C-alpha positions in Angstrom: 121.7 89.1 48.9 119.8 91.6 51.1 118.2 94.5 49.2 118.1 97.6 51.4 115.8 100.5 50.9 115.5 103.9 52.5 114.4 103.6 56.2 115.6 100.0 56.7 117.5 99.3 59.9 120.7 97.2 60.0 123.5 96.3 62.4 126.7 98.1 61.5 129.9 96.3 62.4 133.3 98.0 62.7 135.2 97.1 59.5 138.4 96.4 61.3 138.7 92.7 61.9 140.6 93.1 65.1 138.0 95.5 66.5 136.0 94.2 69.5 133.5 97.0 69.4 129.9 96.0 69.7 127.9 96.5 66.4 125.8 99.6 66.4 122.3 100.1 65.0 121.9 102.2 61.9 119.2 103.1 59.3 119.5 103.6 55.6 119.3 107.4 54.9 120.0 107.2 51.1 119.7 104.1 48.9 118.9 105.4 45.4 122.5 106.1 44.5 125.4 103.9 43.8 126.3 103.9 47.4 124.4 103.6 50.7 124.4 106.3 53.3 123.9 104.8 56.8 123.2 107.0 59.9 124.0 105.2 63.1 122.4 105.6 66.6 125.0 108.2 67.5 124.2 110.4 64.5 127.3 109.6 62.5 127.1 109.0 58.8 128.7 106.0 57.0 129.0 105.5 53.2 129.1 102.0 51.9 129.2 100.6 48.4 126.8 97.9 47.3 129.3 95.1 47.9 130.0 96.1 51.5 126.3 96.6 52.1 125.6 93.0 51.1 127.3 91.8 54.3 125.1 93.9 56.6 122.7 92.1 58.9 119.2 93.5 59.0 117.7 94.4 62.3 114.7 92.5 63.7 111.6 94.5 63.9 111.5 94.2 67.7 114.8 96.1 67.9 113.8 99.1 65.8 111.7 100.9 68.5 112.6 98.7 71.4 110.6 96.4 73.6 109.6 96.6 77.3 110.8 93.1 78.0 114.1 92.1 76.5 113.1 88.5 76.5 111.0 89.3 73.5 113.9 90.7 71.5 114.5 89.1 68.2 118.2 90.1 68.2 119.3 88.2 71.2 122.9 89.5 71.4 124.8 92.3 73.2 124.1 94.8 70.4 120.4 94.1 70.6 120.2 94.5 74.3 122.4 97.6 74.3 120.4 99.3 71.5 117.1 98.4 73.3 118.3 100.3 76.4 119.6 103.2 74.2 116.3 103.6 72.3 114.3 103.6 75.5 116.7 105.9 77.3 116.5 108.4 74.5 112.7 108.5 75.0 113.2 108.9 78.8 112.0 105.3 79.3 114.6 104.4 81.9 113.1 101.1 83.1 113.2 97.8 81.1 112.2 94.2 82.1 114.2 91.1 81.6 111.4 88.7 82.7 110.9 89.7 86.4 114.3 91.4 86.6 114.2 95.2 86.3 117.0 97.1 84.5 117.1 100.8 85.6 119.2 103.3 83.7 120.0 106.4 85.8 118.5 109.4 84.0 120.5 112.0 86.0 117.4 114.2 85.9 114.0 114.4 87.6 111.3 112.6 85.6 107.5 113.0 86.3 106.9 109.3 86.7 106.7 109.0 90.5 103.4 110.8 91.2 100.6 109.6 93.4 98.7 108.7 90.2 101.6 106.4 89.2 101.5 104.7 92.7 97.7 104.0 92.2 98.2 102.8 88.7 100.8 100.2 89.6 98.9 99.0 92.7 98.1 95.2 92.6 99.3 94.8 89.0 101.4 91.9 87.8 104.8 92.5 86.1 104.1 93.1 82.5 100.6 94.4 82.8 101.9 98.0 82.6 105.1 99.6 81.4 108.3 98.7 83.4 108.7 100.7 86.6 110.4 100.4 90.0 106.9 100.6 91.5 106.0 97.3 89.7 108.8 95.5 91.5 107.8 97.0 94.8 104.1 96.1 94.2 104.8 92.5 93.3 107.1 91.9 96.2 104.3 93.4 98.5 101.4 91.3 97.1 103.5 88.1 96.7 104.4 88.5 100.4 100.7 88.8 101.3 99.6 86.0 99.0 102.3 83.4 99.7 102.9 84.5 103.3 106.7 84.4 102.7 109.4 87.1 103.2 110.6 88.9 100.2 113.7 90.9 99.4 114.7 93.3 96.7 118.4 93.3 95.7 119.4 96.5 94.1 122.9 96.3 92.6 125.1 98.2 90.2 128.1 100.4 90.1 128.5 103.5 92.2 126.4 106.3 90.8 124.0 103.9 89.0 121.0 105.0 91.2 120.8 102.3 93.8 120.0 104.6 96.8 117.3 106.5 94.8 115.7 103.2 93.8 115.6 102.1 97.5 113.9 105.4 98.5 111.3 105.0 95.8 110.5 101.5 96.9 110.2 102.7 100.5 107.8 105.5 99.4 105.7 103.1 97.4 105.4 100.5 100.2 104.5 103.3 102.7 101.7 104.5 100.3 100.4 101.1 99.2 100.2 99.5 102.7 96.9 101.3 103.1 97.1 102.9 106.5 99.5 105.9 106.9 101.0 105.9 110.3 103.7 107.6 112.3 106.0 104.6 111.9 105.9 104.9 108.1 106.9 108.5 108.4 109.8 107.6 110.7 111.1 105.0 108.3 111.1 107.5 105.4 112.7 110.2 107.6 115.6 107.9 108.5 116.9 108.2 104.9 118.2 111.8 105.2 120.1 110.9 108.4 121.6 107.8 107.0 122.7 109.6 103.9 124.2 112.5 105.8 126.4 110.4 108.0 127.1 107.5 105.5 127.1 109.1 102.0 129.8 111.3 100.3 130.7 112.7 96.9 133.0 110.6 94.9 134.4 111.1 91.4 131.6 108.8 90.1 128.7 109.8 92.2 127.6 112.9 94.1 125.7 110.9 96.7 127.6 107.7 96.9 126.8 105.3 99.8 130.0 104.6 101.6 128.4 101.8 103.6 125.9 99.0 103.0 122.5 98.8 104.5 119.7 96.2 104.6 116.3 97.7 105.5 114.0 95.0 106.7 110.4 96.4 106.7 108.0 94.5 108.9 104.3 94.0 108.0 101.3 92.6 109.8 99.4 89.7 108.2 97.0 92.4 106.8 99.9 94.1 105.1 100.2 97.2 107.3 103.7 98.4 108.1 104.5 97.9 111.8 108.2 98.6 111.9 111.6 98.3 110.3 115.1 97.4 111.2 118.3 98.7 109.5 121.5 96.7 109.4 124.7 98.5 108.3 127.8 97.0 106.8 131.4 98.3 106.6 131.4 102.1 106.8 134.3 103.5 104.9 136.1 105.2 107.8 139.2 105.9 105.8 137.3 108.7 104.0 137.2 110.6 107.3 141.0 111.3 107.1 141.7 111.3 103.4 139.9 111.8 100.1 140.9 111.5 96.5 140.9 114.6 94.2 137.5 116.0 93.4 135.9 114.0 96.3 134.4 115.1 99.6 134.2 113.8 103.1 130.8 112.8 104.5 127.9 115.2 103.8 127.2 115.9 107.5 130.4 117.9 108.0 129.6 120.4 105.2 126.0 120.6 106.2 127.0 121.3 109.8 129.3 124.2 108.9 126.8 126.0 106.6 123.6 125.2 108.5 124.6 125.7 112.1 123.6 129.1 113.6 126.5 131.4 114.3 126.0 131.3 118.0 126.2 127.5 118.1 129.2 127.5 115.8 130.9 129.9 118.2 130.4 127.6 121.1 132.0 124.8 119.1 134.7 127.1 117.8 133.8 126.2 114.2 134.5 128.4 111.1 134.2 127.4 107.4 134.9 124.2 105.5 138.0 125.6 103.9 139.7 125.8 107.3 139.7 122.1 108.0 142.3 119.6 106.8 139.9 116.7 106.8 137.6 118.5 104.4 140.0 120.0 101.9 142.2 117.1 100.7 139.9 116.4 97.7 139.9 120.2 96.9 136.1 120.0 96.6 134.0 121.8 99.2 130.7 122.1 97.3 128.7 119.6 95.4 126.7 120.6 92.3 123.1 119.7 92.8 123.2 119.6 96.6 122.1 122.3 99.0 124.0 121.7 102.2 122.2 124.3 104.2 118.8 123.0 103.2 119.9 119.4 103.8 121.0 120.4 107.3 117.5 121.7 108.1 116.0 118.5 106.8 118.4 116.4 108.9 117.5 118.3 112.1 113.8 117.8 111.3 114.3 114.1 110.7 116.1 113.8 114.0 113.2 115.3 115.8 110.8 112.9 114.1 113.0 110.0 115.1 113.0 111.1 118.8 116.6 112.4 119.0 116.7 114.6 122.1 118.2 118.1 122.0 121.0 116.9 124.2 121.8 114.0 121.9 121.9 116.3 118.9 124.2 118.8 120.6 126.5 116.0 121.7 126.7 114.8 118.1 127.6 118.3 117.0 130.4 118.3 119.6 131.9 115.1 118.4 131.7 116.2 114.8 133.4 119.5 115.7 136.0 117.6 117.7 136.8 115.4 114.7 137.4 118.5 112.5 139.6 120.2 115.2 141.6 116.9 115.6 142.3 116.9 111.9 143.9 120.4 112.2 146.4 119.3 114.7 149.9 119.4 113.1 152.7 117.4 114.4 156.4 118.2 114.3 159.3 115.8 114.8 161.5 116.5 117.8 164.2 114.7 119.7 164.0 114.2 123.4 166.6 112.2 125.4 168.1 110.9 122.1 164.7 109.5 121.2 162.6 110.4 118.2 159.5 112.2 119.6 156.6 114.3 118.4 155.5 117.8 119.3 152.8 120.1 118.2 153.1 122.9 115.7 150.3 124.9 117.3 149.4 124.3 120.9 146.3 126.3 120.7 144.8 123.8 118.3 145.2 121.1 120.9 143.6 123.3 123.5 140.6 123.8 121.1 140.2 120.0 120.9 140.4 119.6 124.7 137.7 122.4 125.1 135.3 120.9 122.6 135.7 117.3 123.7 135.9 118.4 127.4 139.0 116.4 128.2 142.1 117.3 130.1 144.6 119.1 128.0 147.7 117.3 129.3 146.1 113.9 128.9 145.2 114.7 125.3 148.7 115.8 124.5 150.1 112.6 126.1 147.6 110.4 124.2 148.5 112.0 120.9 152.3 111.8 121.3 153.0 108.7 123.5 152.1 105.1 123.5 151.5 102.9 126.5 152.4 99.2 126.3 152.3 96.3 128.8 155.3 94.1 129.1 155.6 91.5 131.8 153.1 93.2 134.0 154.9 96.6 133.7 153.5 99.7 132.0 155.9 101.3 129.5 155.2 104.8 128.1 157.2 105.6 125.0 157.1 108.5 122.6 156.0 107.9 119.0 157.2 109.3 115.7 155.5 112.0 113.8 154.0 109.6 111.2 152.9 107.2 114.0 151.2 110.1 115.8 149.3 111.0 112.7 148.2 107.4 112.4 147.1 107.3 116.0 145.1 110.6 115.7 143.4 109.3 112.5 142.6 106.0 114.3 141.1 107.9 117.2 138.9 110.0 114.8 137.8 106.9 112.9 136.9 105.2 116.2 134.7 108.1 117.3 132.9 108.4 114.0 132.5 104.7 113.6 130.9 104.2 117.0 128.8 107.4 116.4 127.5 105.9 113.2 126.6 102.6 114.8 124.8 104.5 117.6 122.8 106.5 115.1 121.7 103.3 113.3 120.8 101.8 116.7 118.8 105.0 117.6 117.0 104.8 114.3 116.1 101.2 115.0 114.8 102.1 118.4 112.4 104.5 116.8 111.3 102.3 113.9 111.5 98.7 115.3 108.5 97.3 117.1 108.4 94.0 118.9 105.8 91.6 117.6 102.5 92.2 119.5 101.2 88.7 119.0 104.0 86.1 119.5 101.8 83.5 117.9 101.0 85.7 114.9 102.9 85.9 111.7 105.3 88.7 110.9 106.1 89.3 107.2 108.9 91.3 105.8 110.3 92.9 102.7 114.1 93.5 102.7 115.7 96.2 100.7 119.4 95.8 100.1 121.2 99.0 99.2 124.9 98.1 99.3 128.0 99.8 97.9 128.6 99.2 94.2 131.6 97.5 92.7 134.4 100.0 92.2 137.9 100.1 90.7 139.8 103.3 91.5 143.3 104.3 90.8 144.2 103.3 94.3 142.1 100.6 95.9 142.4 100.1 99.7 141.4 97.4 102.1 137.8 98.7 102.4 137.5 98.6 98.6 138.5 94.9 98.6 135.7 94.3 101.2 133.2 96.2 99.1 134.1 94.3 96.0 134.0 91.0 97.9 130.5 91.9 99.0 129.5 92.6 95.4 131.1 89.3 94.4 128.9 87.5 96.9 125.8 89.3 95.6 126.7 88.4 92.0 127.1 84.8 93.1 123.7 84.9 94.8 122.3 86.2 91.5 124.1 83.5 89.6 122.9 80.8 91.9 119.3 82.1 91.9 119.1 82.7 88.1 121.4 80.0 86.7 122.4 77.3 89.2 119.0 76.9 90.9 117.3 77.0 87.5 119.4 74.1 86.1 119.3 72.1 89.3 115.5 72.5 89.5 115.1 71.4 85.9 117.4 68.4 86.4 115.7 67.5 89.6 112.2 67.7 88.1 113.2 65.9 84.9 112.6 68.9 82.6 114.0 68.7 79.1 115.9 71.8 78.2 119.3 73.0 76.8 121.9 73.9 79.4 123.4 77.4 79.2 127.0 78.1 79.9 127.6 80.9 82.4 130.4 82.5 84.3 130.7 81.1 87.8 132.8 83.3 90.2 132.8 80.8 93.1 136.5 80.3 92.7 137.1 84.0 93.3 135.0 83.9 96.5 136.9 80.8 97.7 140.2 82.6 97.1 139.1 85.7 99.0 137.4 84.2 102.0 136.5 80.5 101.7 139.7 78.5 101.3 141.9 77.8 104.4 144.6 80.1 103.0 142.3 82.8 101.7 143.3 86.5 101.4 141.3 87.6 104.5 142.9 84.9 106.6 146.3 85.9 105.4 145.6 89.6 106.3 144.3 88.4 109.7 147.6 86.6 110.2 149.3 89.9 109.4 151.1 88.4 106.4 152.7 91.0 104.3 152.5 90.7 100.5 153.0 93.2 97.7 150.4 94.8 95.5 148.2 92.1 94.2 145.2 91.8 91.7 141.9 89.9 91.9 140.0 88.8 88.9 136.5 89.8 89.9 133.3 89.2 88.0 133.5 92.8 86.9 137.1 92.7 85.9 140.7 92.7 87.2 141.3 95.0 90.2 144.7 95.8 91.7 144.9 96.6 95.4 147.4 98.8 97.3 148.4 96.8 100.3 149.8 99.8 102.3 147.8 100.1 105.5 146.0 96.7 105.0 147.1 95.3 108.3 146.3 98.5 110.3 142.9 98.9 108.8 142.1 95.2 109.3 142.9 95.4 113.0 140.5 98.4 113.3 142.1 99.2 116.8 143.5 102.4 118.2 145.7 103.2 121.1 144.4 102.2 124.6 145.6 105.6 125.8 142.6 107.2 124.1 140.3 105.0 126.2 141.8 106.5 129.3 141.4 110.0 127.8 137.7 109.3 127.1 137.2 108.2 130.7 138.2 111.8 131.8 135.8 113.5 129.3 132.8 115.4 130.8 130.7 114.4 127.7 128.7 111.4 128.9 127.6 110.7 125.4 131.2 110.1 124.3 131.7 107.8 127.3 128.6 105.9 126.3 129.9 105.3 122.8 133.0 103.6 124.2 131.3 102.0 127.2 132.3 98.5 126.2 135.9 99.5 125.8 135.9 101.3 129.1 134.1 98.7 131.2 135.2 95.6 129.4 138.0 93.4 130.6 140.4 92.7 127.9 142.0 89.4 127.4 145.5 90.1 126.1 145.9 86.5 125.0 142.9 86.7 122.7 143.0 89.0 119.7 139.9 91.1 119.1 138.0 90.3 115.9 139.5 91.9 112.9 137.5 94.2 110.5 137.7 91.5 107.8 136.3 88.9 110.1 133.6 91.2 111.4 132.6 92.0 107.8 132.6 88.4 106.7 130.4 87.4 109.6 127.9 90.1 109.0 128.0 89.4 105.2 127.4 85.7 105.9 124.4 86.7 108.0 123.1 88.9 105.2 123.4 86.1 102.6 121.6 83.7 104.9 118.8 86.2 105.2 118.6 86.7 101.4 118.6 82.9 100.9 115.6 82.7 103.2 113.6 85.2 101.1 112.1 85.2 97.6 114.3 87.7 95.7 113.5 90.4 93.2 116.4 91.9 91.3 116.9 95.5 90.2 120.0 96.1 88.0 121.0 99.7 88.1 123.0 100.9 85.1 125.1 104.1 84.9 124.8 105.5 81.4 127.9 107.8 81.5 130.7 108.9 83.8 129.8 112.6 83.7 126.5 112.4 85.5 124.8 114.2 82.7 121.3 113.5 81.3 120.7 112.2 77.8 124.3 110.9 77.4 124.6 107.2 76.7 128.1 105.7 76.7 127.7 102.4 74.9 131.0 100.9 76.0 130.4 101.8 79.6 126.9 100.3 79.6 128.1 97.2 77.7 130.7 96.6 80.3 128.1 96.8 83.1 125.7 94.5 81.1 128.5 91.9 80.7 129.5 91.6 84.3 125.9 91.7 85.5 125.2 88.6 83.5 122.2 90.1 81.6 123.0 88.1 78.4 122.8 84.8 80.2 119.8 86.0 82.1 117.9 86.8 79.0 118.7 83.5 77.4 117.7 81.4 80.4 114.6 83.4 80.9 113.7 83.1 77.3 114.5 79.4 76.9 113.7 78.2 80.3 110.6 78.1 82.5 110.8 80.9 85.1 107.3 80.2 86.5 106.7 77.0 88.4 104.0 75.8 90.7 103.6 72.7 92.8 100.6 70.6 91.7 98.7 71.5 94.8 99.3 75.2 94.3 98.4 74.9 90.6 95.2 73.1 91.2 94.0 75.4 94.0 94.8 78.5 91.8 93.6 77.4 88.4 91.0 74.6 88.9 88.2 77.0 88.0 89.5 77.2 84.4 87.9 73.8 83.6 84.9 72.0 85.0 84.9 69.0 87.2 88.2 69.7 89.2 87.8 69.5 92.9 89.9 71.2 95.6 93.4 69.9 96.0 92.7 67.8 99.1 90.0 65.9 97.2 91.8 65.5 93.9 94.8 63.8 92.3 96.7 67.1 91.8 99.2 65.8 89.2 96.5 64.4 86.9 94.3 67.5 87.5 97.2 69.8 86.7 97.8 67.9 83.4 94.1 68.2 82.5 94.1 71.9 83.2 97.3 72.6 81.1 96.1 70.4 78.2 92.8 72.2 78.1 94.0 75.7 78.6 97.5 75.8 77.3 97.0 74.2 73.9 99.8 75.1 71.6 101.9 76.6 74.4 105.3 75.4 75.6 104.9 74.0 79.1 106.3 71.0 80.9 105.4 68.8 83.8 108.0 67.8 86.3 107.9 65.2 89.1 106.4 67.7 91.6 105.7 70.9 89.7 104.3 72.5 86.6 106.8 74.6 84.6 105.5 77.4 82.4 107.0 80.5 80.7 106.3 84.2 81.6 103.8 84.8 78.8 101.9 81.6 79.8 101.7 82.8 83.3 100.2 86.0 82.2 97.8 84.1 79.9 96.8 81.8 82.8 96.3 84.7 85.1 94.1 86.4 82.5 92.1 83.3 82.0 91.7 82.9 85.7 90.6 86.5 86.0 88.0 85.8 83.2 86.8 82.6 85.0 86.6 84.3 88.3 84.8 87.2 86.7 82.4 84.7 85.1 81.5 83.1 88.4 81.5 86.4 90.1 79.1 87.6 87.6 76.9 84.6 88.2 77.1 85.1 92.0 76.5 88.8 91.5 73.5 88.1 89.2 71.9 85.7 91.7 72.6 87.9 94.6 71.4 91.0 92.7 68.2 89.0 91.7 67.5 88.2 95.3 68.5 91.6 96.5 66.4 93.5 94.0 63.4 91.2 94.4 63.5 91.7 98.1 63.9 95.4 97.4 61.0 95.3 94.9 58.7 93.6 97.4 59.7 96.2 100.0 59.1 98.9 97.4 55.8 97.5 96.4 54.6 97.3 100.0 55.8 100.8 100.5 54.1 101.9 97.2 50.8 100.4 98.4 51.1 102.4 101.7 52.1 105.4 99.7 49.1 104.9 97.3 46.7 104.6 100.2 48.1 107.6 101.9 48.2 109.4 98.6 44.6 108.6 97.7 43.4 109.7 101.1 45.5 112.8 100.7 44.1 113.4 97.2 40.5 113.0 98.3 41.1 115.2 101.3 42.6 117.8 99.1 39.7 117.5 96.7 37.2 117.9 99.6 39.1 120.9 100.9 39.1 122.4 97.4 35.3 121.8 97.0 34.7 123.2 100.5 36.7 126.2 99.7 34.9 126.5 96.3 31.5 126.5 98.0 32.7 129.0 100.5 33.9 131.2 97.7 30.5 130.7 95.9 28.7 131.7 99.0 30.8 134.6 99.5 30.3 135.7 95.9 26.5 135.4 96.2 26.5 137.2 99.5 28.7 139.9 98.1 26.4 140.3 95.1 23.3 140.6 97.3 25.0 143.1 99.5 26.3 144.9 96.5 22.8 145.1 95.0 21.4 146.4 98.3 24.2 148.8 98.6 23.7 150.1 95.1 19.9 150.4 95.6 20.4 152.3 98.8 23.1 154.3 97.3 20.9 155.2 94.4 18.0 156.3 96.6 20.3 158.2 98.9 22.0 159.9 95.9 18.5 160.9 94.7 17.6 162.3 98.2 21.0 164.0 98.3 20.3 165.6 94.9 16.9 166.9 96.0 18.3 168.2 99.3 21.3 169.7 97.6 19.0 171.4 95.1 16.8 172.7 97.8 19.8 174.0 99.7 21.3 175.4 96.6 18.1 177.2 95.8 17.7 178.5 99.3 21.3 179.6 99.3 20.8 181.2 95.9 17.8 183.1 97.1 19.6 184.1 100.2 22.6 185.2 98.1 20.3 187.2 95.7 18.7 188.9 98.7 22.1 189.6 100.2 23.3 190.9 96.9 20.2 193.1 96.5 20.8 194.4 100.1 24.4 195.0 99.3 23.5 196.7 96.1 20.9 198.9 97.8 23.3 199.8 100.6 26.0 200.5 98.0 23.6 202.6 96.0 22.5 204.3 99.1 26.0 205.1 100.2 26.9 206.3 96.8 23.8 208.5 96.7 24.4 209.7 100.2 28.0 210.4 99.3 26.9 212.3 96.3 24.4 214.1 98.4 26.8 215.0 101.2 29.6 216.2 98.9 28.2 219.8 98.5 27.6 220.1 102.2 31.2 219.1 102.9 32.4 221.6 100.5 30.2 224.3 102.0 31.3 223.3 105.5 34.9 223.5 104.6 34.2 226.9 103.0 32.3 228.1 106.1 35.1 226.8 108.4 37.5 228.7 106.3 35.5 231.8 106.5 35.0 231.5 110.3 38.7 230.9 110.7 39.5 233.9 108.7 37.0 236.0 110.6 38.5 234.8 113.9 41.9 235.8 112.8 40.6 239.2 111.9 38.7 239.6 115.1 41.8 238.6 117.1 43.7 241.1 115.3 41.1 243.8 115.8 40.0 243.0 119.3 41.9 240.6 121.2 39.7 240.9 124.1 36.4 239.8 122.4 35.0 236.5 123.4 35.9 233.7 121.2 32.8 231.6 121.9 30.6 233.2 119.5 32.1 232.0 116.3 32.3 228.5 117.9 28.7 228.5 118.7 27.9 229.5 115.2 30.0 226.7 113.9 28.2 224.1 115.9 24.8 225.3 114.9 25.9 225.1 111.3 27.1 221.5 111.7 23.8 220.4 113.3 22.0 222.0 110.5 24.0 220.1 107.9 23.7 216.9 109.8 20.0 217.0 109.7 
């Protein structure tokens, strides 16, 4: 009996016996009462009594917090795998290993795990050294290519909306960064993505950016690992999406980008308006896509076209054809009767005129091609009207033919820009192929294209099965390895029924056999297909009247797209290859290419149908895990020996781990391999086959670590010896240089000392001379000062005497003047008195005798003055 305590983790099974639900993880929230409270991974609470709790299975410690490599899971069952992905997904750890296979769960949000630092961190690292990442797969494919000189491929598979296209772009970006030399060709390869997505991707009910075609990008490298070119192969564009879409789906992105991003003047020339005005864009009742900016994407597309050498004329011609397709979709037909025959007319003639103006074709010829059909019978040409429904089918076939050829031309144009012929024919060209192909889908209504898509996925699943299971078992049997065989689901019978057996489905469709709705048991489940339109879509032909119409067009670009149809001579006795046959041929070529490469697998998982982050639908994920074969993969990877080396390769790579092992061409490689494994892999599970050594993933990591240690040891010895020689040589050079420096320094020191002494003596001499001169100067100065003092005293005395004399003179003169003034004062008074008297006397005399002479008083006055002067 299992005793559970709080915090223990268990597997909780649905109590209903008939239930097929996968057990869910849970932990004990309360255990100290009479009942147990369990809280599962979805946050739901379950109450169990002690008896029911006794039947619970405890969870292995490896399943509690999850592991990076699911091979190491202790709970090796669906519930353990599912919970491991859930736990990591909740922590935004979207990548998980299964050996060398990467499982990627779409986060539906942008995570900061694709920075330049992450690129550097995963560079030249083996799988398992760091946490799981798409960069690790890209890095290992790159360095295995360089190391083994063999082409690699990365097969990215999963349902629509699982993130295959984004994974492809991330690998491209990593390879461009890790190749070491950024060049224009790398930029062109990256810039091809926006164009391919615009013309080949659309919004579906499961994915906002669903690839409606398959592509295989073969990136070419030089022997040094520098990108020198790339080539893109495309498969089965879903042309039916052009003319019809399911609810909540859109047509191809390019139409919506064109209508919102094209300037008004250019839209006017093409007579375009808004997306809501076009029948081909409104059938899904979804004109906008959340998370996409059509106007911004259009600017990015135009920029990418410039990078990839699309001329302005080519770009404008593409716009014309896209506008023509939209206008063709708006042509409405009406049923009419002419000459007792069912015919077709147009509801609006101006719409036909608009098409003829944009495509630059004759209006009458366009009307005839849309409403009549020309057939050849016994050498005669018969023109007959068609019904309304047939006219719609002919118009749609014309549209699909234009867009299909345009898409092929764009891919060819991209290859012209990115593909480079090998410069040295004798040299080696290496490559890494990235397969991003449409995912398995099962809609409410599945068409002929959907059958081809699912058939392609069936082939890829079989390739995976062959690589992981069949080749493993065949290899072990061939090498005589003892191991337990694992049962797995083989879908070869389904492939034979679809395309391999003489009376397969594609052959029956080619023979235009009619059969009702039928179902195919695919590896992913049973899918029912609607057979309406199977034959027409498989023929992939359109009315020859449109070829004649295209001949009259003034758009040379349109003529070029249909050049083979215009100039080719048709053999009426031989049917053209059907779409099914073309697709099967291209798919066979793809599978041959994949079989010639060393594959890496990336399994993309869609966590929910709502495209929301942090939502994990266990049933949906479980279904994807089942049909992807992950359970069998984990078992065979865990129980088997995924790493194997030939004896020669093993000896050349690991002979340094023990002493006495010579290079492979001088050694018995089988015996040497045994000695190495017995010495290094003691206690490990390894086996020796007839031609190879078989080891497990963890042993490979251990061997690589030991090899790194051994190489480091010998490198340290070489470095030590080299550094000893280098630094001794450097020491001798430094010692010789030091002697020269010492000699020069000593000479310099003595010269400096001599110069200092010389300067000292000169300073001493100058001091002595200055002191002597100072003494003489002071002596002379003293004497002169004494002389000056005597002279100054003499002069002062003389000046004093002179001043005294002058003062005495001044005093005497002043006294004299004062005395004289005092002496003269009475005389002045007497003179004034006399003058007054004389004046009075004169006046009296004048009065008395005016005739008397006036000289007498004057004479008397003068005599008086002379007397006083004396």
